[in-house]
C-alpha positions as CSV (number, residue, x, y, z in Angstrom):
1,M,45.9,-12.5,-16.3
2,V,42.6,-14.2,-15.5
3,T,39.9,-13.8,-18.2
4,A,36.3,-13.5,-16.9
5,G,33.2,-14.7,-18.6
6,F,29.8,-13.5,-17.6
7,I,26.2,-14.4,-18.5
8,G,23.2,-12.6,-17.1
9,L,23.1,-8.8,-17.7
10,G,20.0,-7.9,-15.8
11,S,19.8,-5.1,-13.2
12,Q,22.3,-6.7,-10.9
13,G,24.4,-8.7,-13.4
14,S,25.0,-5.7,-15.6
15,G,26.6,-3.9,-12.6
16,M,28.8,-6.9,-11.9
17,A,30.0,-7.1,-15.5
18,Q,30.6,-3.3,-15.5
19,R,32.7,-3.6,-12.4
20,I,34.8,-6.5,-13.8
21,I,35.6,-4.5,-16.9
22,E,36.3,-1.3,-15.1
23,Q,38.8,-3.1,-12.9
24,G,40.8,-4.1,-16.0
25,V,39.9,-7.8,-16.2
26,P,39.5,-9.1,-19.8
27,T,35.9,-10.0,-20.1
28,V,33.8,-12.2,-22.4
29,L,30.0,-11.7,-22.4
30,W,27.0,-13.5,-23.8
31,A,23.3,-12.7,-23.3
32,R,20.0,-14.2,-24.3
33,R,18.7,-10.7,-25.0
34,A,21.1,-9.0,-27.4
35,E,20.1,-5.5,-26.4
36,T,21.6,-6.0,-22.9
37,L,25.0,-6.2,-24.5
38,E,24.8,-2.7,-26.1
39,P,26.3,-0.8,-23.0
40,F,29.4,-3.0,-23.3
41,A,30.2,-2.5,-26.9
42,D,33.9,-1.9,-27.5
43,R,34.6,-2.7,-23.8
44,A,34.3,-6.5,-23.8
45,T,34.4,-9.5,-26.2
46,F,31.0,-10.8,-27.2
47,A,30.6,-14.6,-27.6
48,D,28.3,-16.4,-30.0
49,D,27.0,-18.8,-27.4
50,P,27.6,-19.9,-23.8
51,A,30.1,-22.6,-24.8
52,E,32.3,-19.9,-26.4
53,V,32.2,-18.0,-23.2
54,G,33.4,-21.0,-21.3
55,Q,36.1,-21.8,-23.8
56,A,37.5,-18.2,-23.6
57,S,37.4,-17.8,-19.8
58,D,39.1,-18.9,-16.6
59,V,36.2,-17.9,-14.4
60,V,32.6,-17.7,-15.6
61,G,29.9,-16.0,-13.6
62,I,26.2,-16.8,-14.1
63,C,23.6,-14.3,-12.9
64,V,20.4,-15.3,-14.6
65,S,16.9,-15.4,-13.1
66,D,16.3,-18.9,-11.8
67,G,17.3,-22.6,-11.8
68,S,15.8,-23.3,-15.1
69,A,17.7,-20.4,-16.7
70,V,20.9,-21.6,-15.0
71,R,20.6,-25.1,-16.4
72,E,19.8,-23.6,-19.8
73,V,23.0,-21.7,-20.1
74,T,25.3,-24.2,-18.3
75,L,24.3,-27.6,-19.5
76,G,23.8,-29.1,-23.0
77,P,25.9,-29.3,-26.1
78,R,26.4,-25.5,-26.3
79,G,26.1,-24.7,-22.6
80,V,29.0,-23.0,-20.9
81,L,30.3,-26.2,-19.4
82,A,30.8,-27.6,-22.9
83,G,33.5,-25.0,-23.5
84,M,35.2,-24.8,-20.1
85,T,38.5,-26.6,-19.5
86,D,40.3,-28.3,-16.7
87,G,41.1,-25.9,-13.8
88,S,38.5,-23.3,-14.6
89,V,35.8,-22.1,-12.2
90,L,32.1,-21.7,-12.7
91,A,30.6,-19.2,-10.2
92,I,26.8,-19.4,-9.8
93,H,25.5,-16.1,-8.6
94,S,21.9,-16.8,-9.3
95,T,19.7,-17.7,-6.3
96,I,18.7,-21.3,-7.0
97,G,18.0,-24.5,-5.1
98,V,20.9,-26.3,-3.5
99,D,19.9,-29.5,-5.4
100,E,20.0,-27.6,-8.7
101,C,23.5,-26.3,-7.9
102,S,24.6,-29.9,-7.1
103,E,23.3,-31.1,-10.4
104,I,25.4,-28.6,-12.3
105,A,28.5,-29.3,-10.1
106,D,28.1,-33.0,-10.8
107,A,28.1,-32.3,-14.6
108,A,31.2,-30.1,-14.2
109,V,33.3,-32.8,-12.6
110,A,33.9,-34.7,-15.9
111,R,35.5,-31.6,-17.4
112,G,37.7,-30.8,-14.4
113,V,35.7,-27.6,-13.7
114,S,35.1,-26.4,-10.2
115,V,31.7,-25.0,-9.2
116,I,31.1,-22.5,-6.4
117,D,27.7,-21.1,-5.4
118,A,28.2,-17.4,-5.0
119,P,24.8,-15.7,-4.5
120,V,25.0,-11.9,-3.9
121,S,23.1,-9.3,-1.9
122,G,23.0,-5.6,-2.5
123,G,21.6,-4.8,-5.9
124,G,23.0,-3.2,-9.1
125,A,24.2,0.0,-7.4
126,A,26.3,-2.0,-4.9
127,A,27.7,-4.2,-7.7
128,A,28.8,-1.2,-9.8
129,T,30.8,0.2,-6.8
130,G,32.3,-3.1,-5.7
131,R,30.2,-3.4,-2.5
132,L,28.1,-6.5,-3.1
133,T,28.0,-9.0,-0.3
134,V,28.9,-12.4,-1.7
135,Y,28.1,-15.7,0.1
136,I,30.4,-18.5,-1.2
137,G,30.0,-22.3,-1.0
138,G,32.6,-24.6,-2.4
139,E,36.2,-25.6,-2.2
140,L,38.7,-22.9,-0.9
141,D,41.1,-23.5,-3.8
142,A,38.2,-22.8,-6.3
143,L,37.4,-19.6,-4.5
144,A,41.1,-18.7,-4.6
145,R,41.1,-19.1,-8.4
146,A,37.9,-17.1,-8.7
147,R,38.8,-14.4,-6.2
148,P,40.5,-12.0,-8.7
149,V,37.1,-11.7,-10.5
150,V,34.8,-11.9,-7.5
151,E,36.8,-9.2,-5.6
152,T,36.0,-6.7,-8.4
153,Y,32.4,-6.5,-7.3
154,G,32.3,-8.2,-3.9
155,N,33.1,-6.8,-0.5
156,P,32.7,-8.4,1.9
157,I,33.1,-12.0,0.6
158,F,32.1,-14.8,3.0
159,H,33.2,-18.3,2.5
160,M,30.3,-20.1,4.3
161,G,31.4,-23.8,3.8
162,A,31.0,-26.6,1.3
163,L,29.0,-26.4,-1.9
164,G,25.5,-25.1,-1.2
165,A,26.4,-23.2,2.0
166,G,26.4,-19.9,0.1
167,L,22.9,-20.5,-1.2
168,R,21.6,-21.6,2.2
169,T,23.0,-18.3,3.6
170,K,21.4,-16.2,0.9
171,L,18.0,-17.8,1.2
172,L,18.1,-17.3,5.0
173,N,19.1,-13.7,4.4
174,N,16.1,-13.2,2.1
175,A,13.7,-14.9,4.4
176,L,14.8,-12.6,7.2
177,N,14.6,-9.5,5.0
178,A,11.1,-10.4,3.9
179,A,10.1,-10.9,7.6
180,H,11.5,-7.5,8.5
181,F,9.6,-5.9,5.6
182,A,6.3,-7.4,6.9
183,L,7.0,-6.3,10.4
184,A,7.9,-2.8,9.2
185,H,4.6,-2.6,7.2
186,D,2.5,-3.8,10.1
187,A,4.2,-1.6,12.7
188,M,3.4,1.5,10.6
189,E,-0.2,0.4,10.1
190,V,-0.7,-0.1,13.8
191,G,0.9,3.2,14.6
192,T,-1.1,5.3,12.2
193,R,-4.4,3.6,13.2
194,A,-3.5,4.5,16.8
195,G,-3.5,8.1,15.7
196,L,0.3,8.7,15.3
197,D,1.5,10.9,12.5
198,R,2.9,8.6,9.9
199,E,5.9,10.7,8.9
200,L,6.9,11.5,12.5
201,L,6.4,7.9,13.4
202,G,8.8,6.8,10.6
203,D,11.4,9.2,11.8
204,A,11.0,8.0,15.4
205,L,11.3,4.3,14.5
206,R,14.3,4.9,12.3
207,S,16.0,6.5,15.3
208,G,15.2,3.8,17.8
209,S,16.3,0.2,18.5
210,G,13.6,-1.2,16.2
211,R,15.3,0.3,13.1
212,S,16.2,-2.1,10.2
213,F,17.3,-2.0,6.6
214,A,13.8,-3.1,5.6
215,L,12.2,-0.3,7.6
216,D,14.4,2.3,5.9
217,V,13.6,1.0,2.5
218,F,9.9,0.7,3.3
219,L,9.6,4.2,4.5
220,A,11.5,5.5,1.4
221,L,9.2,3.8,-1.1
222,G,7.4,6.1,-3.5
223,S,5.0,3.4,-4.5
224,F,4.4,0.1,-2.7
225,R,2.7,-1.2,-5.9
226,T,5.7,-0.6,-8.1
227,F,7.9,-2.2,-5.4
228,A,5.6,-5.2,-5.3
229,D,5.8,-5.6,-9.1
230,Q,9.6,-5.5,-9.0
231,V,10.4,-7.7,-6.1
232,G,7.3,-9.9,-5.7
233,P,8.2,-12.7,-8.2
234,I,11.8,-12.9,-7.0
235,M,11.0,-13.0,-3.3
236,T,8.3,-15.5,-3.9
237,K,10.8,-17.8,-5.7
238,D,13.4,-17.4,-3.0
239,L,11.0,-18.0,-0.1
240,S,9.7,-21.1,-1.9
241,L,13.3,-22.4,-2.1
242,F,14.0,-21.5,1.5
243,A,10.9,-23.3,2.7
244,D,11.6,-26.4,0.6
245,G,15.2,-26.5,1.9
246,T,14.3,-26.1,5.6
247,D,11.3,-28.3,6.0
248,D,13.0,-30.3,8.7
249,A,13.8,-27.2,10.8
250,P,11.1,-26.6,13.3
251,D,12.5,-23.2,14.4
252,R,11.7,-21.7,11.1
253,V,8.0,-21.4,11.8
254,V,7.8,-17.8,13.1
255,L,10.4,-16.6,10.5
256,L,8.5,-18.2,7.7
257,Q,5.1,-16.9,8.8
258,A,6.4,-13.4,8.8
259,A,8.1,-13.8,5.5
260,D,4.9,-15.3,4.0
261,R,3.1,-12.3,5.3
262,F,5.3,-10.0,3.2
263,I,4.8,-11.8,-0.1
264,E,1.1,-11.9,0.6
265,L,1.3,-8.1,1.0
266,L,3.0,-8.0,-2.4
267,G,0.0,-10.0,-3.9
268,H,1.9,-13.3,-4.2
269,R,1.9,-16.7,-2.6
270,R,4.8,-19.1,-2.5
271,S,4.5,-22.6,-3.8
272,V,4.7,-25.6,-1.5
273,A,7.2,-27.5,-3.6
274,K,7.0,-30.9,-1.9
275,G,3.2,-31.0,-1.9
276,G,2.8,-30.7,1.8
277,S,1.0,-28.1,3.9
278,E,2.6,-25.4,6.1
């Protein structure tokens, strides 16, 4: 039986780890914040450091906040790669840059470890019920070895191509989602200023061809400010990565403008990573 290792027990990662355990896969956990391990007491093995997770596992999932955190837990003398052995698979679920993922994959080669980028979409509730959408980049044989673990929380699972293809797909998804949120916000503002009843307008748009996932979420928000605090930093990071990775794609202009409008509504502004202007 495959043994799973998992690092990153935040709002989404905890649901993923919960699902792995509930599906009967032996699981080894480590967390930078010890309190996040408490819900898994007596249900999983706790490691002393990332290297021990790697040593004990056939497939290790990483779901931490950003590229810096991924490098922290994967590289170095006690990083997870230091403990992983030939034939094991490292699945990077964090949304990071393609170049950052390639750096880790290069370091894994010397140990005979395969790396797949496997960012996810859906949130903690979807993870806990096995309904996360997973975008995979990497070799098919590596995905086959990781599949017994990934299938516990992922459905559907899309193999998008070579290493990095999963991340490119996730970043495009997030840019499109951000654009949809901005358009939903502005459509509601235009409608209410034109004298339409806001609640009735929301119901009407949700029943028409202009409906979107973002519109549904936007209309259901209790507090836009709370929502902004929760998603603003994450979306700003992801849109910065998307912009940096698509600077040679002229067709991105309208999409990126709308996505930027959303993070500005959230009170954020993405960085221009390469020092240029948009």
